[in-house]
N, CA and C atoms as an extended XYZ file, in Angstrom:
537
Properties=species:S:1:pos:R:3:atomname:S:1:resname:S:1:resid:I:1 pbc="F F F"
N        18.923       -9.868        3.881 N   UNK     1
C        17.528       -9.466        3.772 CA  UNK     1
C        16.941      -10.129        2.541 C   UNK     1
N        15.809      -10.767        2.736 N   UNK     2
C        15.137      -11.450        1.632 CA  UNK     2
C        13.755      -10.829        1.450 C   UNK     2
N        13.402      -10.502        0.193 N   UNK     3
C        12.081       -9.978       -0.126 CA  UNK     3
C        11.248      -11.103       -0.696 C   UNK     3
N        10.036      -11.258       -0.170 N   UNK     4
C         9.160      -12.354       -0.562 CA  UNK     4
C         7.794      -11.828       -0.981 C   UNK     4
N         7.113      -12.639       -1.804 N   UNK     5
C         5.816      -12.242       -2.345 CA  UNK     5
C         4.668      -13.019       -1.723 C   UNK     5
N         4.797      -14.287       -1.570 N   UNK     6
C         3.692      -15.113       -1.112 CA  UNK     6
C         3.614      -15.097        0.412 C   UNK     6
N         2.537      -14.537        0.943 N   UNK     7
C         2.375      -14.403        2.395 CA  UNK     7
C         1.872      -15.675        3.060 C   UNK     7
N         1.527      -16.686        2.277 N   UNK     8
C         0.966      -17.911        2.836 CA  UNK     8
C         1.878      -18.489        3.916 C   UNK     8
N         1.301      -18.716        5.082 N   UNK     9
C         2.046      -19.256        6.210 CA  UNK     9
C         2.678      -18.185        7.083 C   UNK     9
N         2.712      -16.948        6.592 N   UNK    10
C         3.304      -15.845        7.378 CA  UNK    10
C         2.258      -14.779        7.701 C   UNK    10
N         0.989      -15.077        7.449 N   UNK    11
C        -0.064      -14.080        7.640 CA  UNK    11
C        -0.065      -13.486        9.047 C   UNK    11
N         0.000      -14.327       10.076 N   UNK    12
C        -0.060      -13.786       11.438 CA  UNK    12
C         1.180      -12.953       11.751 C   UNK    12
N         2.341      -13.351       11.253 N   UNK    13
C         3.558      -12.550       11.466 CA  UNK    13
C         3.405      -11.173       10.829 C   UNK    13
N         2.846      -11.146        9.627 N   UNK    14
C         2.665       -9.878        8.908 CA  UNK    14
C         1.645       -8.998        9.627 C   UNK    14
N         0.530       -9.556       10.021 N   UNK    15
C        -0.496       -8.779       10.735 CA  UNK    15
C         0.029       -8.267       12.076 C   UNK    15
N         0.777       -9.106       12.780 N   UNK    16
C         1.370       -8.674       14.048 CA  UNK    16
C         2.352       -7.530       13.838 C   UNK    16
N         3.135       -7.606       12.764 N   UNK    17
C         4.063       -6.519       12.456 CA  UNK    17
C         3.300       -5.210       12.260 C   UNK    17
N         2.259       -5.233       11.428 N   UNK    18
C         1.474       -4.019       11.205 CA  UNK    18
C         0.923       -3.486       12.522 C   UNK    18
N         0.306       -4.342       13.305 N   UNK    19
C        -0.279       -3.915       14.579 CA  UNK    19
C         0.756       -3.334       15.528 C   UNK    19
N         1.891       -4.006       15.656 N   UNK    20
C         2.932       -3.548       16.581 CA  UNK    20
C         3.561       -2.234       16.144 C   UNK    20
N         3.890       -2.126       14.866 N   UNK    21
C         4.544       -0.907       14.376 CA  UNK    21
C         3.626        0.297       14.549 C   UNK    21
N         2.364        0.156       14.179 N   UNK    22
C         1.444        1.283       14.305 CA  UNK    22
C         1.122        1.591       15.757 C   UNK    22
N         1.072        0.579       16.616 N   UNK    23
C         0.848        0.825       18.047 CA  UNK    23
C         2.020        1.600       18.643 C   UNK    23
N         3.234        1.229       18.275 N   UNK    24
C         4.415        1.929       18.796 CA  UNK    24
C         4.479        3.370       18.308 C   UNK    24
N         4.086        3.595       17.069 N   UNK    25
C         4.197        4.934       16.484 CA  UNK    25
C         2.998        5.826       16.792 C   UNK    25
N         1.791        5.247       16.812 N   UNK    26
C         0.577        6.062       16.864 CA  UNK    26
C        -0.341        5.731       18.040 C   UNK    26
N        -0.016        4.693       18.811 N   UNK    27
C        -0.841        4.314       19.945 CA  UNK    27
C        -1.584        3.013       19.717 C   UNK    27
N        -2.063        2.440       20.805 N   UNK    28
C        -2.700        1.113       20.778 CA  UNK    28
C        -3.914        1.058       19.856 C   UNK    28
N        -4.721        2.102       19.855 N   UNK    29
C        -5.935        2.104       19.027 CA  UNK    29
C        -5.584        2.012       17.540 C   UNK    29
N        -4.597        2.804       17.115 N   UNK    30
C        -4.175        2.777       15.716 CA  UNK    30
C        -3.543        1.424       15.377 C   UNK    30
N        -2.779        0.881       16.296 N   UNK    31
C        -2.184       -0.432       16.077 CA  UNK    31
C        -3.236       -1.504       15.869 C   UNK    31
N        -4.275       -1.450       16.674 N   UNK    32
C        -5.368       -2.419       16.522 CA  UNK    32
C        -6.095       -2.222       15.186 C   UNK    32
N        -6.328       -0.967       14.823 N   UNK    33
C        -7.027       -0.649       13.568 CA  UNK    33
C        -6.245       -1.169       12.358 C   UNK    33
N        -4.951       -0.885       12.293 N   UNK    34
C        -4.158       -1.281       11.131 CA  UNK    34
C        -3.860       -2.779       11.156 C   UNK    34
N        -3.696       -3.348       12.329 N   UNK    35
C        -3.564       -4.806       12.413 CA  UNK    35
C        -4.796       -5.499       11.870 C   UNK    35
N        -5.976       -4.979       12.219 N   UNK    36
C        -7.232       -5.555       11.719 CA  UNK    36
C        -7.372       -5.333       10.220 C   UNK    36
N        -6.969       -4.158        9.737 N   UNK    37
C        -7.009       -3.899        8.300 CA  UNK    37
C        -6.187       -4.941        7.549 C   UNK    37
N        -4.983       -5.214        8.013 N   UNK    38
C        -4.139       -6.194        7.317 CA  UNK    38
C        -4.775       -7.580        7.341 C   UNK    38
N        -5.390       -7.961        8.470 N   UNK    39
C        -6.088       -9.260        8.535 CA  UNK    39
C        -7.260       -9.288        7.559 C   UNK    39
N        -8.049       -8.208        7.555 N   UNK    40
C        -9.200       -8.141        6.655 CA  UNK    40
C        -8.761       -8.208        5.193 C   UNK    40
N        -7.713       -7.481        4.857 N   UNK    41
C        -7.222       -7.529        3.479 CA  UNK    41
C        -6.850       -8.956        3.086 C   UNK    41
N        -6.122       -9.647        3.944 N   UNK    42
C        -5.678      -11.003        3.592 CA  UNK    42
C        -6.816      -12.018        3.591 C   UNK    42
N        -7.794      -11.831        4.459 N   UNK    43
C        -8.874      -12.809        4.565 CA  UNK    43
C       -10.010      -12.567        3.577 C   UNK    43
N       -10.262      -11.304        3.229 N   UNK    44
C       -11.456      -10.965        2.457 CA  UNK    44
C       -11.197      -10.634        0.992 C   UNK    44
N        -9.944      -10.442        0.618 N   UNK    45
C        -9.645       -9.927       -0.711 CA  UNK    45
C        -9.207      -11.047       -1.642 C   UNK    45
N        -9.786      -11.076       -2.832 N   UNK    46
C        -9.412      -12.072       -3.838 CA  UNK    46
C        -7.926      -11.944       -4.156 C   UNK    46
N        -7.292      -13.053       -4.437 N   UNK    47
C        -5.844      -13.053       -4.666 CA  UNK    47
C        -5.432      -12.157       -5.832 C   UNK    47
N        -6.278      -12.007       -6.840 N   UNK    48
C        -5.956      -11.122       -7.973 CA  UNK    48
C        -6.013       -9.643       -7.587 C   UNK    48
N        -6.665       -9.350       -6.471 N   UNK    49
C        -6.872       -7.966       -6.060 CA  UNK    49
C        -5.952       -7.519       -4.927 C   UNK    49
N        -5.052       -8.390       -4.482 N   UNK    50
C        -4.157       -8.062       -3.376 CA  UNK    50
C        -2.771       -8.632       -3.631 C   UNK    50
N        -1.769       -7.791       -3.425 N   UNK    51
C        -0.378       -8.227       -3.507 CA  UNK    51
C         0.294       -7.833       -2.198 C   UNK    51
N         0.795       -8.828       -1.486 N   UNK    52
C         1.496       -8.599       -0.227 CA  UNK    52
C         2.965       -8.920       -0.434 C   UNK    52
N         3.824       -8.004       -0.027 N   UNK    53
C         5.266       -8.185       -0.111 CA  UNK    53
C         5.831       -8.012        1.293 C   UNK    53
N         6.853       -8.781        1.622 N   UNK    54
C         7.439       -8.625        2.947 CA  UNK    54
C         8.922       -8.945        2.922 C   UNK    54
N         9.614       -8.435        3.944 N   UNK    55
C        11.059       -8.625        4.076 CA  UNK    55
C        11.326       -9.481        5.306 C   UNK    55
N        12.231      -10.426        5.135 N   UNK    56
C        12.616      -11.312        6.235 CA  UNK    56
C        14.106      -11.134        6.501 C   UNK    56
N        14.422      -10.989        7.777 N   UNK    57
C        15.816      -10.898        8.224 CA  UNK    57
C        15.980      -11.887        9.375 C   UNK    57
N        16.867      -12.845        9.193 N   UNK    58
C        17.096      -13.880       10.220 CA  UNK    58
C        15.780      -14.544       10.636 C   UNK    58
N        14.999      -14.940        9.644 N   UNK    59
C        13.739      -15.668        9.852 CA  UNK    59
C        12.589      -14.801       10.383 C   UNK    59
N        12.839      -13.525       10.650 N   UNK    60
C        11.821      -12.644       11.219 CA  UNK    60
C        11.279      -11.694       10.146 C   UNK    60
N         9.952      -11.520       10.103 N   UNK    61
C         9.340      -10.533        9.213 CA  UNK    61
C         9.621       -9.157        9.797 C   UNK    61
N        10.378       -8.337        9.040 N   UNK    62
C        10.773       -7.018        9.542 CA  UNK    62
C        10.124       -5.870        8.767 C   UNK    62
N         9.463       -6.176        7.662 N   UNK    63
C         8.765       -5.143        6.895 CA  UNK    63
C         7.691       -5.812        6.051 C   UNK    63
N         6.622       -5.071        5.787 N   UNK    64
C         5.548       -5.596        4.939 CA  UNK    64
C         4.804       -4.437        4.294 C   UNK    64
N         4.316       -4.699        3.087 N   UNK    65
C         3.507       -3.730        2.352 CA  UNK    65
C         2.395       -4.482        1.636 C   UNK    65
N         1.314       -3.784        1.386 N   UNK    66
C         0.194       -4.373        0.654 CA  UNK    66
C        -0.271       -3.403       -0.425 C   UNK    66
N        -0.550       -3.961       -1.586 N   UNK    67
C        -1.152       -3.215       -2.686 CA  UNK    67
C        -2.497       -3.870       -2.972 C   UNK    67
N        -3.571       -3.085       -2.997 N   UNK    68
C        -4.891       -3.627       -3.332 CA  UNK    68
C        -5.469       -2.860       -4.517 C   UNK    68
N        -6.309       -3.567       -5.260 N   UNK    69
C        -6.864       -3.024       -6.506 CA  UNK    69
C        -7.815       -1.856       -6.252 C   UNK    69
N        -7.729       -0.872       -7.145 N   UNK    70
C        -8.724        0.196       -7.230 CA  UNK    70
C        -9.291        0.171       -8.633 C   UNK    70
N       -10.581        0.399       -8.736 N   UNK    71
C       -11.274        0.384      -10.015 CA  UNK    71
C       -11.926        1.744      -10.218 C   UNK    71
N       -11.827        2.244      -11.449 N   UNK    72
C       -12.430        3.529      -11.817 CA  UNK    72
C       -13.506        3.266      -12.851 C   UNK    72
N       -14.675        3.878      -12.664 N   UNK    73
C       -15.822        3.531      -13.509 CA  UNK    73
C       -15.723        4.043      -14.946 C   UNK    73
N       -14.749        4.911      -15.260 N   UNK    74
C       -14.605        5.398      -16.629 CA  UNK    74
C       -13.182        5.229      -17.159 C   UNK    74
N       -12.420        4.327      -16.568 N   UNK    75
C       -11.023        4.144      -16.973 CA  UNK    75
C       -10.657        2.680      -16.783 C   UNK    75
N       -10.055        2.086      -17.787 N   UNK    76
C        -9.762        0.653      -17.740 CA  UNK    76
C        -8.342        0.321      -17.288 C   UNK    76
N        -7.577        1.343      -16.921 N   UNK    77
C        -6.209        1.067      -16.479 CA  UNK    77
C        -6.211        0.197      -15.227 C   UNK    77
N        -5.168       -0.621      -15.097 N   UNK    78
C        -4.987       -1.473      -13.917 CA  UNK    78
C        -4.279       -0.646      -12.851 C   UNK    78
N        -5.008       -0.380      -11.758 N   UNK    79
C        -4.538        0.514      -10.710 CA  UNK    79
C        -4.541       -0.226       -9.378 C   UNK    79
N        -3.460       -0.052       -8.611 N   UNK    80
C        -3.378       -0.601       -7.259 CA  UNK    80
C        -2.961        0.509       -6.308 C   UNK    80
N        -3.476        0.448       -5.083 N   UNK    81
C        -3.141        1.427       -4.056 CA  UNK    81
C        -2.277        0.752       -2.994 C   UNK    81
N        -1.212        1.422       -2.609 N   UNK    82
C        -0.280        0.935       -1.600 CA  UNK    82
C        -0.763        1.327       -0.217 C   UNK    82
N        -0.847        0.364        0.663 N   UNK    83
C        -1.179        0.614        2.063 CA  UNK    83
C        -1.871       -0.592        2.647 C   UNK    83
N        -1.541       -0.938        3.833 N   UNK    84
C        -0.596       -0.297        4.739 CA  UNK    84
C         0.862       -0.671        4.441 C   UNK    84
N         1.754        0.067        5.091 N   UNK    85
C         3.205       -0.128        4.981 CA  UNK    85
C         3.761       -0.123        6.402 C   UNK    85
N         4.630       -1.082        6.714 N   UNK    86
C         5.240       -1.103        8.054 CA  UNK    86
C         6.644       -1.672        7.997 C   UNK    86
N         7.525       -1.057        8.765 N   UNK    87
C         8.885       -1.557        8.980 CA  UNK    87
C         9.077       -1.627       10.487 C   UNK    87
N         9.551       -2.765       10.979 N   UNK    88
C         9.787       -2.931       12.410 CA  UNK    88
C        10.608       -1.757       12.933 C   UNK    88
N        10.218       -1.238       14.070 N   UNK    89
C        10.852       -0.051       14.635 CA  UNK    89
C        12.374       -0.197       14.701 C   UNK    89
N        12.865       -1.341       15.084 N   UNK    90
C        14.311       -1.564       15.205 CA  UNK    90
C        15.033       -1.502       13.862 C   UNK    90
N        14.292       -1.597       12.759 N   UNK    91
C        14.904       -1.601       11.424 CA  UNK    91
C        14.573       -0.355       10.610 C   UNK    91
N        13.875        0.605       11.211 N   UNK    92
C        13.551        1.830       10.481 CA  UNK    92
C        14.818        2.645       10.252 C   UNK    92
N        14.853        3.338        9.133 N   UNK    93
C        15.999        4.160        8.784 CA  UNK    93
C        17.099        3.409        8.059 C   UNK    93
N        16.869        2.140        7.767 N   UNK    94
C        17.868        1.321        7.074 CA  UNK    94
C        17.610        1.213        5.571 C   UNK    94
N        16.520        1.827        5.090 N   UNK    95
C        16.185        1.760        3.671 CA  UNK    95
C        15.389        0.527        3.281 C   UNK    95
N        14.996       -0.272        4.264 N   UNK    96
C        14.254       -1.505        3.976 CA  UNK    96
C        12.891       -1.181        3.363 C   UNK    96
N        12.194       -0.216        3.925 N   UNK    97
C        10.873        0.138        3.410 CA  UNK    97
C        10.930        0.602        1.974 C   UNK    97
N        11.855        1.490        1.667 N   UNK    98
C        11.999        1.984        0.296 CA  UNK    98
C        12.360        0.851       -0.660 C   UNK    98
N        13.276       -0.011       -0.243 N   UNK    99
C        13.679       -1.138       -1.104 CA  UNK    99
C        12.518       -2.088       -1.334 C   UNK    99
N        11.743       -2.349       -0.289 N   UNK   100
C        10.608       -3.260       -0.415 CA  UNK   100
C         9.538       -2.651       -1.323 C   UNK   100
N         9.273       -1.366       -1.178 N   UNK   101
C         8.294       -0.700       -2.047 CA  UNK   101
C         8.771       -0.743       -3.490 C   UNK   101
N        10.036       -0.463       -3.724 N   UNK   102
C        10.579       -0.533       -5.096 CA  UNK   102
C        10.434       -1.934       -5.667 C   UNK   102
N        10.716       -2.941       -4.863 N   UNK   103
C        10.542       -4.333       -5.279 CA  UNK   103
C         9.080       -4.606       -5.643 C   UNK   103
N         8.164       -4.135       -4.804 N   UNK   104
C         6.738       -4.316       -5.079 CA  UNK   104
C         6.303       -3.611       -6.351 C   UNK   104
N         6.742       -2.378       -6.542 N   UNK   105
C         6.382       -1.624       -7.741 CA  UNK   105
C         6.908       -2.303       -9.004 C   UNK   105
N         8.142       -2.777       -8.965 N   UNK   106
C         8.718       -3.484      -10.114 CA  UNK   106
C         7.941       -4.762      -10.416 C   UNK   106
N         7.578       -5.489       -9.383 N   UNK   107
C         6.818       -6.736       -9.555 CA  UNK   107
C         5.449       -6.443      -10.159 C   UNK   107
N         4.783       -5.405       -9.664 N   UNK   108
C         3.472       -5.033      -10.209 CA  UNK   108
C         3.583       -4.587      -11.659 C   UNK   108
N         4.599       -3.800      -11.982 N   UNK   109
C         4.789       -3.350      -13.371 CA  UNK   109
C         4.968       -4.549      -14.294 C   UNK   109
N         5.738       -5.539      -13.865 N   UNK   110
C         5.946       -6.743      -14.678 CA  UNK   110
C         4.652       -7.529      -14.845 C   UNK   110
N         3.734       -7.385      -13.888 N   UNK   111
C         2.448       -8.088      -13.951 CA  UNK   111
C         1.396       -7.304      -14.733 C   UNK   111
N         1.765       -6.136      -15.275 N   UNK   112
C         0.834       -5.376      -16.100 CA  UNK   112
C         0.071       -4.273      -15.384 C   UNK   112
N         0.396       -4.014      -14.116 N   UNK   113
C        -0.245       -2.900      -13.411 CA  UNK   113
C         0.305       -1.611      -14.001 C   UNK   113
N        -0.591       -0.666      -14.272 N   UNK   114
C        -0.196        0.561      -14.955 CA  UNK   114
C        -0.004        1.757      -14.033 C   UNK   114
N        -0.732        1.783      -12.917 N   UNK   115
C        -0.677        2.934      -12.020 CA  UNK   115
C        -0.647        2.442      -10.575 C   UNK   115
N         0.199        3.096       -9.771 N   UNK   116
C         0.223        2.861       -8.326 CA  UNK   116
C        -0.135        4.163       -7.631 C   UNK   116
N        -0.984        4.065       -6.635 N   UNK   117
C        -1.396        5.206       -5.829 CA  UNK   117
C        -1.037        4.919       -4.378 C   UNK   117
N        -0.955        5.950       -3.577 N   UNK   118
C        -0.826        5.780       -2.138 CA  UNK   118
C        -1.336        7.039       -1.460 C   UNK   118
N        -1.527        6.923       -0.159 N   UNK   119
C        -2.037        8.027        0.638 CA  UNK   119
C        -1.167        8.083        1.882 C   UNK   119
N        -0.238        9.018        1.904 N   UNK   120
C         0.680        9.073        3.026 CA  UNK   120
C         1.618       10.263        2.945 C   UNK   120
N         2.763       10.117        3.576 N   UNK   121
C         3.757       11.180        3.701 CA  UNK   121
C         4.466       11.423        2.371 C   UNK   121
N         4.227       12.578        1.726 N   UNK   122
C         4.862       12.845        0.433 CA  UNK   122
C         6.392       12.809        0.488 C   UNK   122
N         6.966       13.246        1.592 N   UNK   123
C         8.429       13.255        1.716 CA  UNK   123
C         8.983       11.827        1.618 C   UNK   123
N         8.346       10.869        2.289 N   UNK   124
C         8.805        9.487        2.245 CA  UNK   124
C         8.529        8.852        0.879 C   UNK   124
N         7.291        8.943        0.419 N   UNK   125
C         6.901        8.220       -0.791 CA  UNK   125
C         7.495        8.815       -2.075 C   UNK   125
N         7.913       10.082       -2.036 N   UNK   126
C         8.564       10.655       -3.211 CA  UNK   126
C         9.905        9.975       -3.479 C   UNK   126
N        10.493        9.383       -2.464 N   UNK   127
C        11.775        8.679       -2.625 CA  UNK   127
C        11.651        7.423       -3.484 C   UNK   127
N        10.424        6.938       -3.651 N   UNK   128
C        10.203        5.745       -4.478 CA  UNK   128
C         9.302        6.073       -5.673 C   UNK   128
N         9.331        7.330       -6.106 N   UNK   129
C         8.696        7.707       -7.365 CA  UNK   129
C         7.287        8.252       -7.302 C   UNK   129
N         6.671        8.296       -6.138 N   UNK   130
C         5.314        8.847       -6.051 CA  UNK   130
C         5.372       10.366       -6.107 C   UNK   130
N         4.368       10.943       -6.781 N   UNK   131
C         4.267       12.389       -6.900 CA  UNK   131
C         2.867       12.831       -6.484 C   UNK   131
N         2.744       14.060       -6.001 N   UNK   132
C         1.420       14.560       -5.601 CA  UNK   132
C         0.429       14.533       -6.766 C   UNK   132
N        -0.798       14.148       -6.454 N   UNK   133
C        -1.905       14.200       -7.402 CA  UNK   133
C        -3.066       14.880       -6.690 C   UNK   133
N        -4.062       15.286       -7.436 N   UNK   134
C        -5.231       15.905       -6.816 CA  UNK   134
C        -6.426       14.974       -6.947 C   UNK   134
N        -7.402       15.213       -6.107 N   UNK   135
C        -8.631       14.428       -6.189 CA  UNK   135
C        -9.404       14.733       -7.471 C   UNK   135
N        -9.131       15.871       -8.082 N   UNK   136
C        -9.758       16.191       -9.354 CA  UNK   136
C        -9.158       15.338      -10.477 C   UNK   136
N        -7.875       15.046      -10.385 N   UNK   137
C        -7.206       14.228      -11.401 CA  UNK   137
C        -7.428       12.733      -11.193 C   UNK   137
N        -7.463       12.326       -9.945 N   UNK   138
C        -7.661       10.912       -9.593 CA  UNK   138
C        -8.564       10.888       -8.367 C   UNK   138
N        -9.794       10.467       -8.562 N   UNK   139
C       -10.761       10.463       -7.463 CA  UNK   139
C       -10.385        9.413       -6.425 C   UNK   139
N       -10.353        9.843       -5.174 N   UNK   140
C       -10.182        8.899       -4.066 CA  UNK   140
C       -11.550        8.282       -3.769 C   UNK   140
N       -11.577        7.101       -3.172 N   UNK   141
C       -12.872        6.476       -2.897 CA  UNK   141
C       -13.688        7.197       -1.826 C   UNK   141
N       -13.017        7.997       -0.992 N   UNK   142
C       -13.674        8.788        0.047 CA  UNK   142
C       -12.979       10.139        0.118 C   UNK   142
N       -13.633       11.106        0.726 N   UNK   143
C       -13.013       12.418        0.927 CA  UNK   143
C       -11.759       12.235        1.772 C   UNK   143
N       -10.656       12.785        1.300 N   UNK   144
C        -9.378       12.636        1.990 CA  UNK   144
C        -9.265       13.626        3.145 C   UNK   144
N        -8.819       13.138        4.297 N   UNK   145
C        -8.587       14.005        5.449 CA  UNK   145
C        -7.383       14.916        5.207 C   UNK   145
N        -6.382       14.407        4.481 N   UNK   146
C        -5.141       15.134        4.204 CA  UNK   146
C        -4.849       15.056        2.710 C   UNK   146
N        -5.506       15.891        1.888 N   UNK   147
C        -5.370       15.795        0.432 CA  UNK   147
C        -3.927       15.885       -0.069 C   UNK   147
N        -3.044       16.564        0.677 N   UNK   148
C        -1.651       16.675        0.250 CA  UNK   148
C        -0.938       15.327        0.257 C   UNK   148
N        -1.525       14.325        0.888 N   UNK   149
C        -0.927       13.000        0.954 CA  UNK   149
C        -1.378       12.056       -0.155 C   UNK   149
N        -2.169       12.535       -1.101 N   UNK   150
C        -2.664       11.720       -2.212 CA  UNK   150
C        -1.583       11.728       -3.291 C   UNK   150
N        -1.033       10.560       -3.586 N   UNK   151
C         0.145       10.443       -4.438 CA  UNK   151
C        -0.040        9.347       -5.465 C   UNK   151
N         0.644        9.469       -6.593 N   UNK   152
C         0.543        8.434       -7.623 CA  UNK   152
C         1.774        8.390       -8.493 C   UNK   152
N         1.861        7.335       -9.288 N   UNK   153
C         2.917        7.211      -10.283 CA  UNK   153
C         2.505        6.211      -11.345 C   UNK   153
N         3.002        6.455      -12.534 N   UNK   154
C         2.805        5.521      -13.633 CA  UNK   154
C         3.836        4.400      -13.497 C   UNK   154
N         3.427        3.182      -13.779 N   UNK   155
C         4.363        2.050      -13.783 CA  UNK   155
C         4.705        1.639      -15.208 C   UNK   155
N         4.354        2.503      -16.158 N   UNK   156
C         4.685        2.284      -17.562 CA  UNK   156
C         5.585        3.432      -18.016 C   UNK   156
N         5.955        3.425      -19.278 N   UNK   157
C         6.774        4.519      -19.806 CA  UNK   157
C         5.950        5.776      -20.073 C   UNK   157
N         4.632        5.646      -20.037 N   UNK   158
C         3.728        6.774      -20.256 CA  UNK   158
C         3.520        7.518      -18.938 C   UNK   158
N         3.667        8.844      -18.932 N   UNK   159
C         3.440        9.606      -17.693 CA  UNK   159
C         2.004        9.420      -17.183 C   UNK   159
N         1.834        9.562      -15.888 N   UNK   160
C         0.514        9.463      -15.271 CA  UNK   160
C        -0.348       10.634      -15.717 C   UNK   160
N        -1.511       10.294      -16.241 N   UNK   161
C        -2.500       11.301      -16.618 CA  UNK   161
C        -3.740       11.081      -15.757 C   UNK   161
N        -4.676       12.025      -15.825 N   UNK   162
C        -5.904       11.916      -15.046 CA  UNK   162
C        -6.570       10.571      -15.275 C   UNK   162
N        -7.168       10.073      -14.207 N   UNK   163
C        -7.933        8.830      -14.292 CA  UNK   163
C        -9.392        9.227      -14.186 C   UNK   163
N       -10.170        8.818      -15.160 N   UNK   164
C       -11.547        9.279      -15.276 CA  UNK   164
C       -12.512        8.453      -14.418 C   UNK   164
N       -13.464        9.168      -13.830 N   UNK   165
C       -14.557        8.523      -13.125 CA  UNK   165
C       -14.318        8.380      -11.634 C   UNK   165
N       -15.377        7.918      -10.978 N   UNK   166
C       -15.282        7.679       -9.543 CA  UNK   166
C       -14.538        6.366       -9.304 C   UNK   166
N       -14.024        6.222       -8.090 N   UNK   167
C       -13.208        5.043       -7.776 CA  UNK   167
C       -13.843        4.229       -6.670 C   UNK   167
N       -13.443        2.968       -6.648 N   UNK   168
C       -13.786        2.113       -5.510 CA  UNK   168
C       -12.601        1.190       -5.269 C   UNK   168
N       -12.435        0.858       -4.029 N   UNK   169
C       -11.330       -0.011       -3.639 CA  UNK   169
C       -11.905       -1.318       -3.097 C   UNK   169
N       -11.036       -2.229       -2.737 N   UNK   170
C       -11.511       -3.505       -2.184 CA  UNK   170
C       -12.225       -3.228       -0.863 C   UNK   170
N       -13.128       -4.103       -0.489 N   UNK   171
C       -13.999       -3.828        0.655 CA  UNK   171
C       -13.241       -3.643        1.969 C   UNK   171
N       -12.149       -4.357        2.164 N   UNK   172
C       -11.432       -4.254        3.443 CA  UNK   172
C       -10.934       -2.840        3.722 C   UNK   172
N       -10.502       -2.154        2.681 N   UNK   173
C        -9.976       -0.792        2.867 CA  UNK   173
C       -11.017        0.250        2.459 C   UNK   173
N       -12.193       -0.202        2.084 N   UNK   174
C       -13.258        0.668        1.623 CA  UNK   174
C       -14.083        1.253        2.747 C   UNK   174
N       -13.405        1.858        3.715 N   UNK   175
C       -14.075        2.495        4.851 CA  UNK   175
C       -13.479        3.885        5.033 C   UNK   175
N       -14.313        4.888        5.294 N   UNK   176
C       -13.802        6.256        5.413 CA  UNK   176
C       -12.681        6.430        6.420 C   UNK   176
N       -12.645        5.616        7.456 N   UNK   177
C       -11.627        5.768        8.503 CA  UNK   177
C       -10.202        5.646        7.970 C   UNK   177
N       -10.026        4.931        6.862 N   UNK   178
C        -8.684        4.752        6.297 CA  UNK   178
C        -8.286        5.878        5.366 C   UNK   178
N        -9.214        6.761        5.080 N   UNK   179
C        -8.972        7.816        4.100 CA  UNK   179
C        -9.009        9.175        4.770 C   UNK   179
């Protein structure tokens, strides 16, 4: 298993993975939505505002994750939000997703990112250091459908503290449907 950072030349493989995994798990409509999100993120987001990581096994992309920048109007910390995340159905349960997320978090920390956020299953994401946060402590860009899934972690030695001000994310993920 090889973990890679530069998605150049593998964009369609990565987008297809997202679309297929979400279609298998949640239905065709969700697969199309998340496949389009991954395409929009890669096509519309400045390279400084998006980090894509993926895993290759025998030349095939079997997992992918994306971190995109979030900005808070009263806080200067460098914050990125994780999502979407996908592991090929045939490879789920092998620890690939957790390993890839850990690789991404370590890479971001080395690049000076101070906080990582995500919105998802607390049971899964707690395995890679995410802890529950509230919208009062860290404002989401939109009202969350499932507030218990709002999670964060510090990527520095300093514990995560409240992030001040309202937030905005990159335009591709800046739609209420994703929140």
